[in-house]
N, C-alpha and C positions, 0 to 999 in steps of 0.2 A: 504494500500500500504506500502510495506516494504522500509525503507530508506536504500539506498546504502551508504556504508561508504568508499568505495575505488573508486578512479578516476584515469584515466591515463592522466597525464599532458603531453602536447606536446609543446616543445619550438618553438616559432615562428621564432627564429633566426637560429637554427641549425637542428630542427626537431627531436631532441632527445626525446624519450618517457620514462616516468618514472611512475610506478604505486605507488600511495601514499594513505595513510589512511588520511581521512579528519577529522579535529576536529569537534565535535558536539556542542561545546559551544562558539566558536569564529570563526572569519574569519582569513584566512591566506592571509595577504595582500602582503607579499613578499615571493618569492621563488627563490632560486639560482639553475639554470639549472645544472644538474649533467654531462651534456655533454660539454657545452662550458663556463659555469660560468656566463652566462647572468643573471642579476637580473630581474626577472619578476614581474610586478605589474599589477593589474587588469586594463582592458580596461575601458574607460569612461562609467559610468552607471552600471558597475558590482561591486559587493561587495568584491570579492576575486579572487585569481588566478584560483581556480577551476571553477568558473563560466565563466571565460574568456578563459582558455586554457585546461580545463579538459573534459573528456568524460562524466562526470556526474556532475551536479551542486552541490553545497554544501548542507549539510543536512537541514539547515533552509529553503532554497529555495525549496527543494524537499517537505518538510512537510507543509510549510505555504505560499510559494510563495513570501516571503520577508525575508530579512536578516539584521542583525546588525542595527536595527533601533535606 
């Protein structure tokens, strides 16, 4: 299975969508919405903003089912 490296983040506050390239070697814990400026953080139990607000989970989750241990 090929790992997807792009994910579309959707801001829960304003609904702005932004296509972003995900890092393969670390988690992205904070992300500033390009629409409203809201600082997004992962939901409880998620490792990064891509797993919480993205169309595709982060590469480590895709590959191993776990992330940032």
